[in-house]
ZAMARVEX-854756 format. One record per residue: residue in one letter; x, y, z of N, C-alpha, C, O in turn. Coordinates in steps of 0.001 Angstrom, whole numbers. Atoms other than C-alpha are relative to their C-alpha. Layout:
BEGIN
NODE:residuo:n_c1:n_c2:n_c3:ca_c1:ca_c2:ca_c3:c_c1:c_c2:c_c3:o_c1:o_c2:o_c3
NODE:A:X:Y:Z:X:Y:Z:X:Y:Z:X:Y:Z
...
REM end
This chain:
BEGIN
NODE:residuo:n_c1:n_c2:n_c3:ca_c1:ca_c2:ca_c3:c_c1:c_c2:c_c3:o_c1:o_c2:o_c3
NODE:M:-120:1127:224:119309:160018:333277:-411:-566:1221:-166:-56:2314
NODE:R:112:508:-981:117958:157553:335253:515:-1691:-218:449:-2282:-1295
NODE:I:-1000:1611:408:119878:153784:335645:-895:-760:1573:-810:-375:2739
NODE:F:499:1217:-472:117856:150906:337242:459:-1233:51:91:-1942:-886
NODE:L:-681:1227:-325:119837:147847:338585:-983:-905:565:-1678:-703:1561
NODE:V:1056:1107:-51:117821:144823:338457:772:-1672:282:1647:-2097:-473
NODE:G:-432:1159:-240:118688:141478:339765:-437:-866:1265:-1175:-404:2136
NODE:F:301:688:-1296:118501:138544:342359:639:620:1356:1623:1360:1359
NODE:M:-233:-412:-1044:118776:139225:345723:1600:-102:335:1933:-1180:-159
NODE:A:-1257:231:-209:122605:139401:346776:881:60:-1413:1988:-455:-1570
NODE:S:-674:-58:1406:123476:140198:343062:710:1126:-299:1132:1319:-1439
NODE:G:-1029:-1160:-613:125426:143393:344442:-917:1239:-556:-319:2251:-921
NODE:K:274:-1461:637:122718:146052:343166:44:1018:690:34:2103:108
NODE:S:-173:-881:-996:123003:147895:346428:1300:407:51:1403:1616:256
NODE:S:-1642:-349:-361:126940:148077:346728:236:696:-1678:632:1840:-1901
NODE:A:-601:-547:1449:127504:148538:342815:-978:1370:-74:-311:2405:-86
NODE:G:752:-1009:-138:124483:151091:342834:489:1435:436:404:2396:-328
NODE:K:-761:-455:-539:126264:153069:345118:1275:621:-283:1609:1726:147
NODE:K:-1546:-261:508:129782:153206:343593:-405:605:-1424:6:1715:-1759
NODE:L:261:-834:1264:128286:153863:340073:-642:1381:60:-295:2308:-672
NODE:A:529:-1458:-85:126033:156786:341257:1107:821:390:1028:1988:4
NODE:N:-841:-829:-480:128941:158140:342759:1294:312:-1347:1733:1431:-1612
NODE:K:-801:-288:1289:131350:157754:339595:-563:815:-767:107:1775:-1148
NODE:L:388:-811:935:128901:159231:337405:-555:1512:636:-695:2469:-125
NODE:G:337:-1351:-529:127755:162186:339829:-1546:-128:80:-2218:820:-327
NODE:L:1254:386:93:124504:160855:340184:-546:-182:1511:224:-533:2405
NODE:S:411:757:-1325:122188:160172:343257:-199:-1481:22:-220:-2286:-910
NODE:F:205:1603:-19:121653:156935:344490:-1392:131:1090:-1721:1096:1779
NODE:V:1058:343:-875:118519:155317:346313:-279:-1522:-453:-359:-1980:-1593
NODE:D:-100:1825:-202:118224:151359:347253:-1790:446:394:-2254:1346:1094
NODE:L:1662:9:239:114197:150835:346694:-208:-344:1559:-645:576:2250
NODE:D:228:522:-1365:114025:148754:350232:312:764:944:-437:721:1919
NODE:D:-298:-676:-949:116048:151327:352187:-1123:1310:-243:-1365:2058:704
NODE:Y:901:-1191:150:113419:154018:350556:-1638:-398:689:-2277:446:1317
NODE:I:905:777:-610:110441:151645:351645:185:338:1433:-574:1139:1978
NODE:E:-391:80:-1246:111975:151340:354947:-99:1333:814:-397:1292:2008
NODE:E:-267:-1069:-726:112368:154812:355906:-1460:1099:-235:-1692:2096:449
NODE:K:1019:-769:255:109051:156171:354281:-1250:-657:948:-2280:-87:1309
NODE:Y:1255:510:-789:107025:153486:356322:623:-82:1547:-80:-535:2450
NODE:N:-467:112:-936:109293:153695:359026:66:-1475:1004:-145:-1457:2217
NODE:T:-285:1313:134:109882:150031:359334:1076:-611:-278:2157:-33:-392
NODE:T:-1196:863:930:111923:146879:357934:-1364:-656:-826:-2571:-766:-610
NODE:I:658:804:885:110877:145055:355140:-759:-1427:540:-1892:-1735:169
NODE:R:271:981:-1054:110442:142048:357420:-1184:44:675:-1938:-904:893
NODE:L:1276:-204:-1225:107822:143695:359715:-1034:-55:-990:-1983:-839:-978
NODE:L:1125:-461:712:106046:145510:356637:-644:-1391:-847:-1872:-1461:-886
NODE:I:614:942:333:105524:142169:354839:-675:-879:1227:-1752:-1353:866
NODE:Y:770:671:-1067:104377:140336:358268:-1385:834:223:-2535:410:343
NODE:D:1480:-756:-390:101954:143087:358895:-856:240:-1051:-2074:263:-872
NODE:K:1112:-7:966:100527:143528:355725:-282:-1042:-1408:-1171:-972:-2257
NODE:G:115:774:837:101288:140727:353630:785:231:-1472:1013:1357:-1913
NODE:M:-1088:-91:830:103535:139814:350645:-794:1151:-1210:-224:2093:-1761
NODE:D:793:-723:1369:100757:141341:347914:-93:1655:266:240:2501:-564
NODE:K:-167:-1307:-452:100351:144553:349857:1541:624:57:1727:1841:92
NODE:F:-1520:-666:-219:104344:145011:350139:269:63:-1445:1065:964:-1710
NODE:R:-195:-68:1201:104423:144512:346537:-1123:1261:-629:-1118:1220:-1859
NODE:E:910:-614:115:101727:147155:346185:1177:1139:205:1764:1677:-733
NODE:I:-621:-1147:-398:103755:149703:348145:1502:97:-910:1839:1265:-1108
NODE:E:-961:648:382:106933:148355:346414:-153:1223:-1438:619:2172:-1579
NODE:K:307:-461:1144:105375:149741:342944:-257:1240:122:65:2070:-729
NODE:E:703:-1712:40:103758:152982:344181:1454:682:589:1549:1891:375
NODE:S:-1535:-661:-668:107766:153751:346080:375:88:-1534:495:1213:-2018
NODE:L:-995:39:1259:109291:152911:342651:-177:1244:-821:772:1987:-1070
NODE:E:715:-729:327:106667:155195:340909:446:1403:230:777:2209:-640
NODE:T:-42:-1472:-1191:107119:158245:343559:1656:503:-560:1991:1626:-936
NODE:I:-1631:-361:114:111244:157874:342985:253:684:-1106:896:1731:-1185
NODE:I:-77:-272:1186:110738:157847:339288:-220:1856:-407:539:2666:-940
NODE:K:718:-1210:123:108697:161004:339194:922:1236:726:1292:2259:149
NODE:Q:-860:-1013:-735:110690:162974:341745:1527:368:-433:2044:1441:-122
NODE:N:-1524:113:247:114478:162102:340224:135:-154:-1716:-420:-1038:-2369
NODE:D:-421:-82:1232:115697:162849:336856:1522:-656:-482:1795:-1116:-1591
NODE:H:-1300:558:212:119537:161762:337529:140:-617:1221:281:-14:2285
NODE:I:-112:794:-1342:119745:158904:339924:227:-1191:-582:71:-1351:-1792
NODE:V:-579:1457:-53:120946:155299:340213:-916:-497:997:-825:-134:2170
NODE:I:862:660:-760:118054:153115:341461:559:-1521:396:1223:-2115:-454
NODE:S:-163:1194:-127:118530:149812:343181:-1124:-644:298:-1683:-151:1278
NODE:T:1251:218:-121:115597:148016:343121:30:-1454:815:1124:-1958:1072
NODE:G:192:1143:-1032:114436:144888:345289:-1:-1290:-1129:-432:-1142:-2273
NODE:G:-190:1326:747:115104:141161:343859:-1375:-428:-752:-1414:-1063:-1805
NODE:G:1353:308:837:111342:140854:342950:-577:1487:-872:-1581:1349:-1570
NODE:T:688:-1373:390:110576:144748:341744:-449:-592:-1672:-1619:-721:-2032
NODE:P:-55:234:1391:111145:143678:337988:-1371:-855:-371:-1894:-802:-1484
NODE:C:545:1263:288:108774:140838:338326:-1642:8:495:-2491:-883:498
NODE:Y:1840:-431:-49:105262:142609:339257:-591:1116:-431:-21:2204:-349
NODE:F:1004:-1157:636:102819:144782:337833:528:200:-1516:516:-603:-2449
NODE:D:-455:-405:1425:104202:146532:334943:1425:827:559:1924:1706:-143
NODE:N:-1145:-895:-444:107274:147931:337078:1408:107:-1059:2114:1108:-1176
NODE:M:-825:97:678:109724:146396:334497:-90:908:-1202:826:1681:-1482
NODE:S:605:-1007:1028:108066:148229:331652:221:1381:266:844:2048:-560
NODE:K:-273:-1568:-655:108159:151653:333545:1270:251:459:1519:1456:501
NODE:M:-1465:-13:65:111875:151119:334333:92:248:-1310:620:1315:-1622
NODE:N:-1154:-95:1519:112712:150696:330591:-326:1165:-873:398:1656:-1740
NODE:K:420:-870:571:110544:153168:329573:891:1413:654:1153:2435:19
NODE:S:-130:-1762:-1122:111800:156154:332283:1864:-308:81:2437:418:893
NODE:G:-1115:-82:-162:115462:155165:331933:821:-1364:-532:207:-2221:-1167
NODE:L:-1131:1406:186:118561:152279:331458:-236:-773:974:-3:-347:2106
NODE:T:69:740:-916:117729:149426:333170:1341:-1297:-330:1640:-1673:-1463
NODE:I:-1257:983:109:120868:146720:333810:-178:-903:1090:-247:-600:2281
NODE:Y:241:1197:-840:120375:143347:335169:1488:-509:108:2192:-559:-900
NODE:L:-870:354:-563:123260:142058:337238:36:-1570:212:-536:-2158:1130
NODE:E:522:1798:127:123415:138202:336487:1233:-422:840:2357:57:689
NODE:V:-864:431:-726:125161:136366:338985:-477:-1362:61:-1690:-1548:160
NODE:D:171:1386:65:125440:132487:338928:-820:-291:1615:-809:560:2504
NODE:T:688:203:-842:123336:130798:341503:994:-499:1662:857:-40:2796
NODE:P:-974:59:-971:126263:129153:343621:603:1241:984:748:1205:2206
NODE:T:-691:-1087:-722:127893:132712:344290:-1163:907:760:-902:1617:1731
NODE:L:570:-513:-921:124654:133987:345308:-779:-532:989:-1687:186:1409
NODE:V:198:755:-916:123854:131331:347803:890:312:1094:584:443:2279
NODE:D:-929:-513:-1072:127272:132301:349215:-315:1161:757:-657:1199:1939
NODE:R:587:-1271:-331:126548:135868:349345:-1304:-44:1199:-1299:424:2338
NODE:L:1172:121:-693:123278:135163:350706:1:-742:1602:-665:-423:2587
NODE:M:-196:305:-1591:124389:133122:353752:1123:621:652:1499:47:1674
NODE:Y:-681:-472:-765:126815:135245:354825:-301:1746:-77:484:2660:176
NODE:A:507:-1451:-97:124665:138500:354426:-292:737:1138:-890:155:2043
NODE:K:389:-875:-1310:124291:141290:357011:-1608:678:-296:-2287:1243:561
NODE:K:1196:-498:119:121169:142285:355424:-1254:-656:-103:-1478:-1340:-1101
NODE:D:1223:720:-273:117728:141043:356618:-700:-473:-1367:-1152:382:-2128
NODE:R:450:493:1075:116511:139018:353937:-1570:-734:152:-1330:-1910:427
NODE:P:1231:321:-478:112455:138128:354516:-37:-1596:-809:-373:-2645:-260
NODE:L:561:1015:1052:112224:135650:351461:882:-1457:607:598:-2565:151
NODE:I:-716:1142:47:114803:133212:352989:319:-227:1329:1257:-953:1658
NODE:W:-12:222:-1578:114370:133373:356726:188:-1427:466:-636:-2301:197
NODE:G:-84:1676:-588:115699:130056:358457:208:-1033:-1014:-67:-2197:-723
NODE:K:-369:1108:750:116810:128262:355334:1459:-448:25:2488:152:336
NODE:S:-1885:650:-440:119915:125885:355363:681:305:-1284:-149:594:-2146
NODE:R:-877:69:1327:122298:126145:352469:-426:-1035:-1044:-437:-713:-2232
NODE:E:900:832:1044:120715:123379:350669:-1339:349:-274:-1701:367:-1451
NODE:D:1413:-764:378:117217:124757:350869:-14:1393:-907:-847:1773:-1729
NODE:L:62:-1387:356:118397:128167:350071:660:-740:-1634:45:-310:-2610
NODE:T:-471:219:1403:120290:126527:346814:-1205:-250:-818:-1268:153:-1979
NODE:V:1059:863:903:117060:124757:345670:-962:1652:-140:-1370:2162:-1183
NODE:Y:700:-1344:-119:115284:128160:346737:403:1008:-1095:-419:1494:-1871
NODE:A:-445:-850:1095:117351:130278:344533:-347:-378:-1681:-834:292:-2591
NODE:K:60:781:1388:117364:127950:341537:-1415:494:-531:-1579:1270:-1472
NODE:D:1173:-91:240:113888:128007:341462:-583:1220:58:-1322:1267:-926
NODE:L:-1:-889:142:113209:131335:342105:574:700:-713:-69:1654:-1152
NODE:L:-837:-696:1356:115914:132593:339652:-701:-351:-1384:-890:517:-2236
NODE:A:593:990:1030:114304:130134:337095:-1531:1241:-397:-1857:1737:-1476
NODE:K:1457:-500:-90:110880:131977:337752:110:1506:-573:-546:1994:-1494
NODE:R:-197:-1368:638:112357:135561:337457:646:504:-1418:582:1597:-1981
NODE:Q:-899:-449:1171:114589:135211:334488:-356:720:-975:303:1716:-1277
NODE:D:698:-531:1121:112339:136067:331661:-231:1428:522:-56:2310:-319
NODE:D:92:-1498:-601:111642:139391:334057:1319:744:-501:1385:1656:-1325
NODE:Y:-1062:-792:-91:115143:140258:334407:704:97:-1419:1528:966:-1705
NODE:A:-623:-422:1394:115978:139633:330628:-607:1320:-693:-153:1970:-1635
NODE:K:592:-1322:375:114062:142393:330026:639:1239:-206:453:2085:-1082
NODE:A:-714:-1117:-68:116390:144709:331072:1036:322:-1327:1537:-566:-2016
NODE:K:-822:-470:1227:118430:146775:328342:1142:-543:-55:1509:-1119:-1079
NODE:L:-1447:687:-114:121746:145629:329440:-103:-1218:1056:-943:-1331:1949
NODE:S:-524:883:-849:123112:142738:331062:1264:-480:440:1962:-1093:-368
NODE:V:-1559:-207:-159:126361:142666:332911:308:-1241:1190:-346:-1357:2227
NODE:N:-457:666:-1061:128070:140031:334825:425:531:1377:1439:1203:1567
NODE:G:-41:-507:-1359:127637:140689:338515:1131:-771:1020:1337:-427:2184
NODE:K:-1086:761:-996:130370:138313:340001:826:835:468:736:1347:1584
NODE:N:-1127:-1057:-329:133218:140417:339963:-88:1102:-885:621:1318:-1868
NODE:L:563:-1492:942:131683:143648:338553:1270:1001:259:1710:1176:1395
NODE:K:-859:-1463:33:134201:146567:337962:-909:945:-481:-1696:872:-1426
NODE:I:851:-1258:288:132722:149878:338171:210:1105:-882:-615:1828:-1441
NODE:D:-254:-466:1052:134558:151453:336206:-324:-549:-1595:-309:269:-2515
NODE:A:252:814:1237:133758:148988:333179:-1717:298:100:-2418:568:-875
NODE:L:1721:-501:81:129938:149692:334320:-107:1205:-181:-1012:1604:-915
NODE:A:627:-1463:482:130127:153308:334293:348:76:-1480:-411:806:-2118
NODE:N:-327:-411:1564:131638:153291:330653:-753:-657:-787:-802:-346:-1977
NODE:L:1074:771:767:128928:150617:329708:-1261:823:36:-2119:888:-845
NODE:V:1425:-1197:199:126271:153331:330846:445:1142:-702:-359:1989:-1094
NODE:K:-470:-1871:748:128157:156417:329245:-483:-716:-1726:-1315:-166:-2447
NODE:S:-139:523:1366:128414:154131:325851:-2052:-272:-219:-2456:-382:-1377
NODE:N:1022:316:404:124532:153487:326131:-1140:1029:248:-2332:843:3
NODE:I:1134:-1080:16:122850:156763:326915:-328:967:-881:-1288:1704:-659
REM end
């Protein structure tokens, strides 16, 4: 069983993914962490050095590798992963995709206080970030909506998510 968590940055994919994997007795991988480890750099520097287009290619190849090498895993994807190439289709064919849906004000609050380095929001004020998040979320919504399941990620309960997964496999 492969479970893919998709959604906007700061929607809780990584933290929920770790807890869900633990609850279900599965391995866990955060796609961004995997890429950083594989390339021995940060996502920020990878984008800076190679550009966004090359980063998206690396992301696609890394996703494909993880899928090929793991049958029983929870994968936390990057916020843009489902929106490029045929990544969402591959994830849907390879396992259960779950969209963690979170409203824009909550996302902005989380992003303002996040410890994780997020290259797409460098230097943005709260107001700029709100506009940016609304616009980008609107562009990505159709891709996120292709997930097999959608859950409210604002106050996500892992037990409820685990039960939902079990009832859909």
